[in-house]
N, CA, C, O and the ligand as a Tripos MOL2 file, in Angstrom:
@<TRIPOS>MOLECULE
protein
  269   267    68     0     0
PROTEIN
NO_CHARGES

@<TRIPOS>ATOM
      1 N          -1.3450    8.2400   78.9970 N.3       1 MET1
      2 CA         -1.4530    8.9330   77.7460 C.3       1 MET1
      3 C          -0.2390   10.0230   77.8220 C.2       1 MET1
      4 O          -0.1010   10.7640   78.7950 O.2       1 MET1
      5 N           0.5600   10.0360   76.7730 N.am      2 VAL2
      6 CA          1.6160   10.9860   76.7050 C.3       2 VAL2
      7 C           1.1030   12.1090   75.7800 C.2       2 VAL2
      8 O           0.5660   11.9140   74.6900 O.2       2 VAL2
      9 N           1.3290   13.2740   76.3330 N.am      3 LYS3
     10 CA          0.9400   14.5450   75.6220 C.3       3 LYS3
     11 C           2.2370   14.8420   74.5710 C.2       3 LYS3
     12 O           3.3980   14.8220   74.9820 O.2       3 LYS3
     13 N           1.9460   15.0700   73.4080 N.am      4 ILE4
     14 CA          3.0460   15.4560   72.5000 C.3       4 ILE4
     15 C           2.8970   17.0740   72.2860 C.2       4 ILE4
     16 O           1.8940   17.5980   71.8000 O.2       4 ILE4
     17 N           3.9270   17.6960   72.6780 N.am      5 PRO5
     18 CA          3.7930   19.1440   72.4740 C.3       5 PRO5
     19 C           4.0750   19.5650   71.0290 C.2       5 PRO5
     20 O           4.7030   18.8060   70.2910 O.2       5 PRO5
     21 N           3.6190   20.7780   70.5960 N.am      6 PHE6
     22 CA          3.8230   21.2510   69.2330 C.3       6 PHE6
     23 C           5.2960   21.6600   69.1220 C.2       6 PHE6
     24 O           5.9460   22.1160   70.0630 O.2       6 PHE6
     25 N           5.7380   21.4630   67.9370 N.am      7 ALA7
     26 CA          7.0840   22.2390   67.6000 C.3       7 ALA7
     27 C           6.8220   22.9670   66.3490 C.2       7 ALA7
     28 O           5.9950   22.5910   65.5180 O.2       7 ALA7
     29 N           7.5870   24.0720   66.2360 N.am      8 CYS8
     30 CA          7.4670   25.0440   65.1820 C.3       8 CYS8
     31 C           8.1880   24.4900   63.8770 C.2       8 CYS8
     32 O           9.3630   24.1250   63.9240 O.2       8 CYS8
     33 N           7.5180   24.4470   62.8390 N.am      9 THR9
     34 CA          8.1150   23.9230   61.4940 C.3       9 THR9
     35 C           9.2030   24.9140   61.0070 C.2       9 THR9
     36 O          10.0750   24.5220   60.2320 O.2       9 THR9
     37 N           9.1670   26.1480   61.4370 N.am     10 GLU10
     38 CA         10.1040   27.1690   60.9540 C.3      10 GLU10
     39 C          11.4570   27.0350   61.7550 C.2      10 GLU10
     40 O          12.5170   26.7290   61.2090 O.2      10 GLU10
     41 N          11.3240   27.2830   63.0500 N.am     11 CYS11
     42 CA         12.5690   27.4390   63.8210 C.3      11 CYS11
     43 C          12.8090   26.1180   64.6840 C.2      11 CYS11
     44 O          13.7950   26.0590   65.4190 O.2      11 CYS11
     45 N          11.9020   25.0540   64.5950 N.am     12 HIS12
     46 CA         12.0430   23.8740   65.2990 C.3      12 HIS12
     47 C          11.9430   23.9440   66.8790 C.2      12 HIS12
     48 O          12.1920   22.9690   67.5880 O.2      12 HIS12
     49 N          11.5610   25.1680   67.3660 N.am     13 LEU13
     50 CA         11.3550   25.2740   68.8190 C.3      13 LEU13
     51 C          10.2540   24.3760   69.2720 C.2      13 LEU13
     52 O           9.2540   24.2310   68.5680 O.2      13 LEU13
     53 N          10.3910   23.7720   70.4060 N.am     14 ILE14
     54 CA          9.2830   23.0260   71.0910 C.3      14 ILE14
     55 C           8.5990   23.8620   71.9090 C.2      14 ILE14
     56 O           9.2040   24.5670   72.7160 O.2      14 ILE14
     57 N           7.2840   23.8810   71.7990 N.am     15 LEU15
     58 CA          6.4610   24.8280   72.5060 C.3      15 LEU15
     59 C           5.9770   24.2700   73.7690 C.2      15 LEU15
     60 O           5.8780   23.0560   73.9460 O.2      15 LEU15
     61 N           5.6690   25.1710   74.6690 N.am     16 GLU16
     62 CA          5.1710   24.7160   76.0730 C.3      16 GLU16
     63 C           3.6850   24.1060   75.8410 C.2      16 GLU16
     64 O           2.9770   24.3080   74.8540 O.2      16 GLU16
     65 N           3.3860   23.3410   76.9370 N.am     17 ASP17
     66 CA          2.1600   22.7180   76.9700 C.3      17 ASP17
     67 C           1.0130   23.6300   76.6450 C.2      17 ASP17
     68 O           0.9220   24.7260   77.1970 O.2      17 ASP17
     69 N           0.1530   23.2210   75.7840 N.am     18 GLY18
     70 CA         -1.0060   24.1800   75.4860 C.3      18 GLY18
     71 C          -0.8470   25.2320   74.7080 C.2      18 GLY18
     72 O          -1.7940   25.9650   74.4200 O.2      18 GLY18
     73 N           0.4480   25.4350   74.2530 N.am     19 VAL19
     74 CA          0.7690   26.5730   73.3170 C.3      19 VAL19
     75 C           0.7580   25.9520   71.7870 C.2      19 VAL19
     76 O           1.3420   24.9160   71.4660 O.2      19 VAL19
     77 N           0.0800   26.6810   71.0210 N.am     20 ASP20
     78 CA          0.0390   26.0710   69.6570 C.3      20 ASP20
     79 C           0.4900   27.1400   68.5540 C.2      20 ASP20
     80 O           0.1870   27.0330   67.3650 O.2      20 ASP20
     81 N           1.2660   28.2010   69.1010 N.am     21 MET21
     82 CA          1.7540   29.1120   68.0480 C.3      21 MET21
     83 C           3.2060   29.5120   68.7040 C.2      21 MET21
     84 O           3.4090   29.7740   69.8890 O.2      21 MET21
     85 N           4.1410   29.4940   67.6650 N.am     22 CYS22
     86 CA          5.4850   29.8630   67.9800 C.3      22 CYS22
     87 C           5.5650   31.3470   68.2810 C.2      22 CYS22
     88 O           5.1210   32.1710   67.4820 O.2      22 CYS22
     89 N           6.1700   31.7170   69.5160 N.am     23 PRO23
     90 CA          6.3030   33.0990   69.8900 C.3      23 PRO23
     91 C           7.3110   33.8880   68.9330 C.2      23 PRO23
     92 O           7.2210   35.1000   68.7350 O.2      23 PRO23
     93 N           8.2440   33.0900   68.3850 N.am     24 ARG24
     94 CA          9.2350   33.7400   67.4990 C.3      24 ARG24
     95 C           8.7250   33.8870   66.0850 C.2      24 ARG24
     96 O           9.0740   34.8770   65.4420 O.2      24 ARG24
     97 N           7.9620   33.0210   65.5740 N.am     25 CYS25
     98 CA          7.4000   33.0250   64.1800 C.3      25 CYS25
     99 C           5.8970   32.6240   64.1980 C.2      25 CYS25
    100 O           5.4700   31.5270   63.8380 O.2      25 CYS25
    101 N           5.1470   33.6720   64.6710 N.am     26 PRO26
    102 CA          3.6270   33.3370   64.7440 C.3      26 PRO26
    103 C           2.9640   33.0150   63.4330 C.2      26 PRO26
    104 O           1.8380   32.5170   63.4400 O.2      26 PRO26
    105 N           3.6050   33.2750   62.2860 N.am     27 SER27
    106 CA          2.8970   32.7490   61.0860 C.3      27 SER27
    107 C           3.2660   31.4460   60.7300 C.2      27 SER27
    108 O           2.6650   30.8700   59.8230 O.2      27 SER27
    109 N           4.3210   30.8400   61.4300 N.am     28 ALA28
    110 CA          4.7400   29.4840   60.9790 C.3      28 ALA28
    111 C           3.7470   28.4110   61.5050 C.2      28 ALA28
    112 O           3.0680   28.5240   62.5260 O.2      28 ALA28
    113 N           3.7640   27.3610   60.6610 N.am     29 LYS29
    114 CA          2.8640   26.1800   61.0230 C.3      29 LYS29
    115 C           3.5660   25.5050   62.2560 C.2      29 LYS29
    116 O           4.7870   25.5110   62.4090 O.2      29 LYS29
    117 N           2.6480   24.9080   63.1400 N.am     30 VAL30
    118 CA          3.2300   24.0610   64.2660 C.3      30 VAL30
    119 C           2.7910   22.6170   63.9120 C.2      30 VAL30
    120 O           1.8230   22.3770   63.1900 O.2      30 VAL30
    121 N           3.5990   21.6560   64.4920 N.am     31 SER31
    122 CA          3.3360   20.2710   64.1200 C.3      31 SER31
    123 C           3.6230   19.3300   65.3510 C.2      31 SER31
    124 O           4.5820   19.5410   66.0940 O.2      31 SER31
    125 N           2.7810   18.3200   65.5260 N.am     32 THR32
    126 CA          3.1730   17.3400   66.6630 C.3      32 THR32
    127 C           4.0420   16.3220   66.1140 C.2      32 THR32
    128 O           4.5490   15.5000   66.8780 O.2      32 THR32
    129 N           4.2850   16.2880   64.7730 N.am     33 ASP33
    130 CA          4.9240   15.2940   64.1220 C.3      33 ASP33
    131 C           6.3970   15.6330   64.0370 C.2      33 ASP33
    132 O           6.8820   16.1030   63.0080 O.2      33 ASP33
    133 N           7.1190   15.3830   65.1570 N.am     34 HIS34
    134 CA          8.4940   15.6550   65.2000 C.3      34 HIS34
    135 C           9.3580   14.5750   65.9190 C.2      34 HIS34
    136 O           8.8440   13.7570   66.6820 O.2      34 HIS34
    137 N          10.6780   14.6060   65.6450 N.am     35 GLN35
    138 CA         11.4310   13.5190   66.2110 C.3      35 GLN35
    139 C          12.6760   14.1820   66.7670 C.2      35 GLN35
    140 O          13.0820   15.2420   66.2920 O.2      35 GLN35
    141 N          13.2540   13.5960   67.7200 N.am     36 GLY36
    142 CA         14.4990   14.0320   68.4840 C.3      36 GLY36
    143 C          14.1500   15.3070   69.2410 C.2      36 GLY36
    144 O          13.1200   15.9730   69.1390 O.2      36 GLY36
    145 N          15.2410   15.5200   70.0420 N.am     37 TYR37
    146 CA         15.0150   16.5370   71.1800 C.3      37 TYR37
    147 C          16.3650   17.0240   71.5660 C.2      37 TYR37
    148 O          17.2010   16.2140   71.9680 O.2      37 TYR37
    149 N          16.6520   18.3640   71.4680 N.am     38 VAL38
    150 CA         17.9310   18.7370   71.8590 C.3      38 VAL38
    151 C          17.6800   20.1570   72.7300 C.2      38 VAL38
    152 O          16.7360   20.9060   72.4760 O.2      38 VAL38
    153 N          18.5490   20.3870   73.6700 N.am     39 ILE39
    154 CA         18.4750   21.5360   74.3910 C.3      39 ILE39
    155 C          19.6730   22.3260   74.0630 C.2      39 ILE39
    156 O          20.7890   21.8870   74.3400 O.2      39 ILE39
    157 N          19.5000   23.5220   73.4610 N.am     40 ILE40
    158 CA         20.5890   24.3920   73.1820 C.3      40 ILE40
    159 C          20.7660   25.4070   74.2330 C.2      40 ILE40
    160 O          19.8150   26.1090   74.5780 O.2      40 ILE40
    161 N          21.9790   25.5250   74.7780 N.am     41 MET41
    162 CA         22.3090   26.5420   75.7930 C.3      41 MET41
    163 C          23.1050   27.5760   75.1870 C.2      41 MET41
    164 O          22.8330   28.7460   75.4570 O.2      41 MET41
    165 N          24.1190   27.2860   74.3470 N.am     42 ASN42
    166 CA         24.9050   28.3250   73.7550 C.3      42 ASN42
    167 C          24.9020   28.1550   72.2770 C.2      42 ASN42
    168 O          25.7000   27.3520   71.7960 O.2      42 ASN42
    169 N          24.1200   28.8000   71.5240 N.am     43 ALA43
    170 CA         23.9500   28.5370   70.1320 C.3      43 ALA43
    171 C          25.3170   28.8410   69.2780 C.2      43 ALA43
    172 O          25.6270   28.2100   68.2680 O.2      43 ALA43
    173 N          25.9980   29.7900   69.7820 N.am     44 SER44
    174 CA         27.1840   30.1460   68.9160 C.3      44 SER44
    175 C          28.1950   29.1430   69.1450 C.2      44 SER44
    176 O          29.1600   29.1260   68.3810 O.2      44 SER44
    177 N          28.1130   28.2470   70.1500 N.am     45 ARG45
    178 CA         29.1650   27.2170   70.1750 C.3      45 ARG45
    179 C          28.6910   25.8040   69.9280 C.2      45 ARG45
    180 O          29.4040   24.8120   70.0820 O.2      45 ARG45
    181 N          27.3710   25.7910   69.5140 N.am     46 SER46
    182 CA         26.8330   24.4840   69.1830 C.3      46 SER46
    183 C          26.7370   24.0710   67.6870 C.2      46 SER46
    184 O          26.1320   24.7650   66.8690 O.2      46 SER46
    185 N          27.3190   22.9890   67.3900 N.am     47 GLU47
    186 CA         27.2110   22.4700   65.9620 C.3      47 GLU47
    187 C          25.8230   22.2320   65.6170 C.2      47 GLU47
    188 O          25.4120   22.5250   64.4950 O.2      47 GLU47
    189 N          25.0340   21.6950   66.5430 N.am     48 ILE48
    190 CA         23.6440   21.2400   66.1880 C.3      48 ILE48
    191 C          22.9240   22.5160   65.9060 C.2      48 ILE48
    192 O          22.2180   22.5800   64.8990 O.2      48 ILE48
    193 N          23.0480   23.5820   66.7470 N.am     49 ALA49
    194 CA         22.3990   24.9240   66.6130 C.3      49 ALA49
    195 C          22.7530   25.4980   65.2280 C.2      49 ALA49
    196 O          21.8980   26.0910   64.5690 O.2      49 ALA49
    197 N          23.9940   25.3250   64.7920 N.am     50 LYS50
    198 CA         24.2760   25.7900   63.3530 C.3      50 LYS50
    199 C          23.5200   25.0480   62.3290 C.2      50 LYS50
    200 O          22.8890   25.6010   61.4290 O.2      50 LYS50
    201 N          23.6140   23.6740   62.5120 N.am     51 ARG51
    202 CA         22.7830   22.8730   61.6000 C.3      51 ARG51
    203 C          21.2300   23.1830   61.5950 C.2      51 ARG51
    204 O          20.6210   23.1160   60.5270 O.2      51 ARG51
    205 N          20.6750   23.4690   62.5920 N.am     52 LEU52
    206 CA         19.3390   23.8380   62.7200 C.3      52 LEU52
    207 C          19.0730   25.2730   62.5350 C.2      52 LEU52
    208 O          17.9350   25.7420   62.5800 O.2      52 LEU52
    209 N          20.0570   25.9110   62.3410 N.am     53 GLU53
    210 CA         20.0410   27.5000   62.1250 C.3      53 GLU53
    211 C          19.2610   28.1490   63.2590 C.2      53 GLU53
    212 O          18.3390   28.9380   63.0550 O.2      53 GLU53
    213 N          19.6970   27.7600   64.5120 N.am     54 VAL54
    214 CA         19.1180   28.2550   65.7770 C.3      54 VAL54
    215 C          20.0220   29.2680   66.2250 C.2      54 VAL54
    216 O          21.2350   29.0950   66.1060 O.2      54 VAL54
    217 N          19.5060   30.4030   66.7750 N.am     55 GLU55
    218 CA         20.3380   31.4560   67.2450 C.3      55 GLU55
    219 C          20.1150   31.7450   68.8020 C.2      55 GLU55
    220 O          20.9080   32.3960   69.4820 O.2      55 GLU55
    221 N          19.0200   31.2170   69.2420 N.am     56 LEU56
    222 CA         18.5310   31.4180   70.7170 C.3      56 LEU56
    223 C          18.4320   30.1850   71.3730 C.2      56 LEU56
    224 O          17.9830   29.1900   70.8040 O.2      56 LEU56
    225 N          18.9020   30.1870   72.7680 N.am     57 PRO57
    226 CA         18.8110   28.9940   73.5710 C.3      57 PRO57
    227 C          17.3000   28.4720   73.6440 C.2      57 PRO57
    228 O          16.3190   29.1800   73.4170 O.2      57 PRO57
    229 N          17.2700   27.1630   73.9850 N.am     58 GLY58
    230 CA         15.9580   26.7770   74.1160 C.3      58 GLY58
    231 C          15.9030   25.2080   73.8300 C.2      58 GLY58
    232 O          16.9250   24.5500   73.6370 O.2      58 GLY58
    233 N          14.5780   24.6510   73.8200 N.am     59 LYS59
    234 CA         14.4620   23.1990   73.5100 C.3      59 LYS59
    235 C          13.9200   23.1690   72.0580 C.2      59 LYS59
    236 O          12.9640   23.8420   71.6740 O.2      59 LYS59
    237 N          14.6290   22.3260   71.3060 N.am     60 TYR60
    238 CA         14.3350   22.2750   69.8790 C.3      60 TYR60
    239 C          14.1080   20.6760   69.4450 C.2      60 TYR60
    240 O          14.6440   19.7520   70.0570 O.2      60 TYR60
    241 N          13.3420   20.5200   68.4390 N.am     61 ALA61
    242 CA         13.1680   19.2240   67.8050 C.3      61 ALA61
    243 C          14.1910   19.1560   66.6950 C.2      61 ALA61
    244 O          14.5210   20.1360   66.0270 O.2      61 ALA61
    245 N          14.6820   17.9090   66.5360 N.am     62 LEU62
    246 CA         15.7600   17.7070   65.4060 C.3      62 LEU62
    247 C          15.0470   17.8190   63.9860 C.2      62 LEU62
    248 O          15.4960   18.5040   63.0680 O.2      62 LEU62
    249 N          13.8900   17.0670   63.9190 N.am     63 LYS63
    250 CA         13.2260   16.9240   62.7190 C.3      63 LYS63
    251 C          11.7930   17.3530   63.0410 C.2      63 LYS63
    252 O          11.2160   16.8990   64.0290 O.2      63 LYS63
    253 N          11.1960   18.2630   62.1740 N.am     64 VAL64
    254 CA          9.7280   18.5830   62.2630 C.3      64 VAL64
    255 C           9.0810   18.3290   60.8680 C.2      64 VAL64
    256 O           9.5200   18.8560   59.8460 O.2      64 VAL64
    257 N           8.0650   17.5330   60.8910 N.am     65 SER65
    258 CA          7.4480   17.1250   59.5470 C.3      65 SER65
    259 C           6.4120   18.3550   59.3680 C.2      65 SER65
    260 O           5.6270   18.7090   60.2480 O.2      65 SER65
    261 N           6.5320   18.9440   58.1050 N.am     66 ASN66
    262 CA          5.6350   20.1120   57.7530 C.3      66 ASN66
    263 C           4.3970   19.6930   57.1360 C.2      66 ASN66
    264 O           4.1480   20.0520   55.9860 O.2      66 ASN66
    265 N           3.5430   18.9180   57.8350 N.am     67 ARG67
    266 CA          2.2940   18.4930   57.2920 C.3      67 ARG67
    267 C           1.1300   18.9300   58.1490 C.2      67 ARG67
    268 O          -0.0210   18.6430   57.8200 O.2      67 ARG67
    269 ZN          9.3430   29.3090   65.3430 Zn       68 ZN68
@<TRIPOS>BOND
     1     1     2 1
     2     2     3 1
     3     3     4 2
     4     3     5 am
     5     5     6 1
     6     6     7 1
     7     7     8 2
     8     7     9 am
     9     9    10 1
    10    10    11 1
    11    11    12 2
    12    11    13 am
    13    13    14 1
    14    14    15 1
    15    15    16 2
    16    15    17 am
    17    17    18 1
    18    18    19 1
    19    19    20 2
    20    19    21 am
    21    21    22 1
    22    22    23 1
    23    23    24 2
    24    23    25 am
    25    25    26 1
    26    26    27 1
    27    27    28 2
    28    27    29 am
    29    29    30 1
    30    30    31 1
    31    31    32 2
    32    31    33 am
    33    33    34 1
    34    34    35 1
    35    35    36 2
    36    35    37 am
    37    37    38 1
    38    38    39 1
    39    39    40 2
    40    39    41 am
    41    41    42 1
    42    42    43 1
    43    43    44 2
    44    43    45 am
    45    45    46 1
    46    46    47 1
    47    47    48 2
    48    47    49 am
    49    49    50 1
    50    50    51 1
    51    51    52 2
    52    51    53 am
    53    53    54 1
    54    54    55 1
    55    55    56 2
    56    55    57 am
    57    57    58 1
    58    58    59 1
    59    59    60 2
    60    59    61 am
    61    61    62 1
    62    62    63 1
    63    63    64 2
    64    63    65 am
    65    65    66 1
    66    66    67 1
    67    67    68 2
    68    67    69 am
    69    69    70 1
    70    70    71 1
    71    71    72 2
    72    71    73 am
    73    73    74 1
    74    74    75 1
    75    75    76 2
    76    75    77 am
    77    77    78 1
    78    78    79 1
    79    79    80 2
    80    79    81 am
    81    81    82 1
    82    82    83 1
    83    83    84 2
    84    83    85 am
    85    85    86 1
    86    86    87 1
    87    87    88 2
    88    87    89 am
    89    89    90 1
    90    90    91 1
    91    91    92 2
    92    91    93 am
    93    93    94 1
    94    94    95 1
    95    95    96 2
    96    95    97 am
    97    97    98 1
    98    98    99 1
    99    99   100 2
   100    99   101 am
   101   101   102 1
   102   102   103 1
   103   103   104 2
   104   103   105 am
   105   105   106 1
   106   106   107 1
   107   107   108 2
   108   107   109 am
   109   109   110 1
   110   110   111 1
   111   111   112 2
   112   111   113 am
   113   113   114 1
   114   114   115 1
   115   115   116 2
   116   115   117 am
   117   117   118 1
   118   118   119 1
   119   119   120 2
   120   119   121 am
   121   121   122 1
   122   122   123 1
   123   123   124 2
   124   123   125 am
   125   125   126 1
   126   126   127 1
   127   127   128 2
   128   127   129 am
   129   129   130 1
   130   130   131 1
   131   131   132 2
   132   131   133 am
   133   133   134 1
   134   134   135 1
   135   135   136 2
   136   135   137 am
   137   137   138 1
   138   138   139 1
   139   139   140 2
   140   139   141 am
   141   141   142 1
   142   142   143 1
   143   143   144 2
   144   143   145 am
   145   145   146 1
   146   146   147 1
   147   147   148 2
   148   147   149 am
   149   149   150 1
   150   150   151 1
   151   151   152 2
   152   151   153 am
   153   153   154 1
   154   154   155 1
   155   155   156 2
   156   155   157 am
   157   157   158 1
   158   158   159 1
   159   159   160 2
   160   159   161 am
   161   161   162 1
   162   162   163 1
   163   163   164 2
   164   163   165 am
   165   165   166 1
   166   166   167 1
   167   167   168 2
   168   167   169 am
   169   169   170 1
   170   170   171 1
   171   171   172 2
   172   171   173 am
   173   173   174 1
   174   174   175 1
   175   175   176 2
   176   175   177 am
   177   177   178 1
   178   178   179 1
   179   179   180 2
   180   179   181 am
   181   181   182 1
   182   182   183 1
   183   183   184 2
   184   183   185 am
   185   185   186 1
   186   186   187 1
   187   187   188 2
   188   187   189 am
   189   189   190 1
   190   190   191 1
   191   191   192 2
   192   191   193 am
   193   193   194 1
   194   194   195 1
   195   195   196 2
   196   195   197 am
   197   197   198 1
   198   198   199 1
   199   199   200 2
   200   199   201 am
   201   201   202 1
   202   202   203 1
   203   203   204 2
   204   203   205 am
   205   205   206 1
   206   206   207 1
   207   207   208 2
   208   207   209 am
   209   209   210 1
   210   210   211 1
   211   211   212 2
   212   211   213 am
   213   213   214 1
   214   214   215 1
   215   215   216 2
   216   215   217 am
   217   217   218 1
   218   218   219 1
   219   219   220 2
   220   219   221 am
   221   221   222 1
   222   222   223 1
   223   223   224 2
   224   223   225 am
   225   225   226 1
   226   226   227 1
   227   227   228 2
   228   227   229 am
   229   229   230 1
   230   230   231 1
   231   231   232 2
   232   231   233 am
   233   233   234 1
   234   234   235 1
   235   235   236 2
   236   235   237 am
   237   237   238 1
   238   238   239 1
   239   239   240 2
   240   239   241 am
   241   241   242 1
   242   242   243 1
   243   243   244 2
   244   243   245 am
   245   245   246 1
   246   246   247 1
   247   247   248 2
   248   247   249 am
   249   249   250 1
   250   250   251 1
   251   251   252 2
   252   251   253 am
   253   253   254 1
   254   254   255 1
   255   255   256 2
   256   255   257 am
   257   257   258 1
   258   258   259 1
   259   259   260 2
   260   259   261 am
   261   261   262 1
   262   262   263 1
   263   263   264 2
   264   263   265 am
   265   265   266 1
   266   266   267 1
   267   267   268 2
@<TRIPOS>SUBSTRUCTURE
     1 MET1         2 RESIDUE 1 A MET
     2 VAL2         6 RESIDUE 1 A VAL
     3 LYS3        10 RESIDUE 1 A LYS
     4 ILE4        14 RESIDUE 1 A ILE
     5 PRO5        18 RESIDUE 1 A PRO
     6 PHE6        22 RESIDUE 1 A PHE
     7 ALA7        26 RESIDUE 1 A ALA
     8 CYS8        30 RESIDUE 1 A CYS
     9 THR9        34 RESIDUE 1 A THR
    10 GLU10       38 RESIDUE 1 A GLU
    11 CYS11       42 RESIDUE 1 A CYS
    12 HIS12       46 RESIDUE 1 A HIS
    13 LEU13       50 RESIDUE 1 A LEU
    14 ILE14       54 RESIDUE 1 A ILE
    15 LEU15       58 RESIDUE 1 A LEU
    16 GLU16       62 RESIDUE 1 A GLU
    17 ASP17       66 RESIDUE 1 A ASP
    18 GLY18       70 RESIDUE 1 A GLY
    19 VAL19       74 RESIDUE 1 A VAL
    20 ASP20       78 RESIDUE 1 A ASP
    21 MET21       82 RESIDUE 1 A MET
    22 CYS22       86 RESIDUE 1 A CYS
    23 PRO23       90 RESIDUE 1 A PRO
    24 ARG24       94 RESIDUE 1 A ARG
    25 CYS25       98 RESIDUE 1 A CYS
    26 PRO26      102 RESIDUE 1 A PRO
    27 SER27      106 RESIDUE 1 A SER
    28 ALA28      110 RESIDUE 1 A ALA
    29 LYS29      114 RESIDUE 1 A LYS
    30 VAL30      118 RESIDUE 1 A VAL
    31 SER31      122 RESIDUE 1 A SER
    32 THR32      126 RESIDUE 1 A THR
    33 ASP33      130 RESIDUE 1 A ASP
    34 HIS34      134 RESIDUE 1 A HIS
    35 GLN35      138 RESIDUE 1 A GLN
    36 GLY36      142 RESIDUE 1 A GLY
    37 TYR37      146 RESIDUE 1 A TYR
    38 VAL38      150 RESIDUE 1 A VAL
    39 ILE39      154 RESIDUE 1 A ILE
    40 ILE40      158 RESIDUE 1 A ILE
    41 MET41      162 RESIDUE 1 A MET
    42 ASN42      166 RESIDUE 1 A ASN
    43 ALA43      170 RESIDUE 1 A ALA
    44 SER44      174 RESIDUE 1 A SER
    45 ARG45      178 RESIDUE 1 A ARG
    46 SER46      182 RESIDUE 1 A SER
    47 GLU47      186 RESIDUE 1 A GLU
    48 ILE48      190 RESIDUE 1 A ILE
    49 ALA49      194 RESIDUE 1 A ALA
    50 LYS50      198 RESIDUE 1 A LYS
    51 ARG51      202 RESIDUE 1 A ARG
    52 LEU52      206 RESIDUE 1 A LEU
    53 GLU53      210 RESIDUE 1 A GLU
    54 VAL54      214 RESIDUE 1 A VAL
    55 GLU55      218 RESIDUE 1 A GLU
    56 LEU56      222 RESIDUE 1 A LEU
    57 PRO57      226 RESIDUE 1 A PRO
    58 GLY58      230 RESIDUE 1 A GLY
    59 LYS59      234 RESIDUE 1 A LYS
    60 TYR60      238 RESIDUE 1 A TYR
    61 ALA61      242 RESIDUE 1 A ALA
    62 LEU62      246 RESIDUE 1 A LEU
    63 LYS63      250 RESIDUE 1 A LYS
    64 VAL64      254 RESIDUE 1 A VAL
    65 SER65      258 RESIDUE 1 A SER
    66 ASN66      262 RESIDUE 1 A ASN
    67 ARG67      266 RESIDUE 1 A ARG
    68 ZN68       269 GROUP 0 **** ****
């Protein structure tokens, strides 16, 4: 059985195992319904980071369903 981590619907951050609240946006909803996976190292140099409006390095989902 594969465990699906939560991803934040606000900043798309993929959360650690067992974490169900985004540390950056605690009021945002989290969802296991997400697609794609990207590791951003240097947000200022990354086109994907700009598209996702990500400013901090980390693991992000490309698409998060807000349901
Ligand atoms: Zn977030």
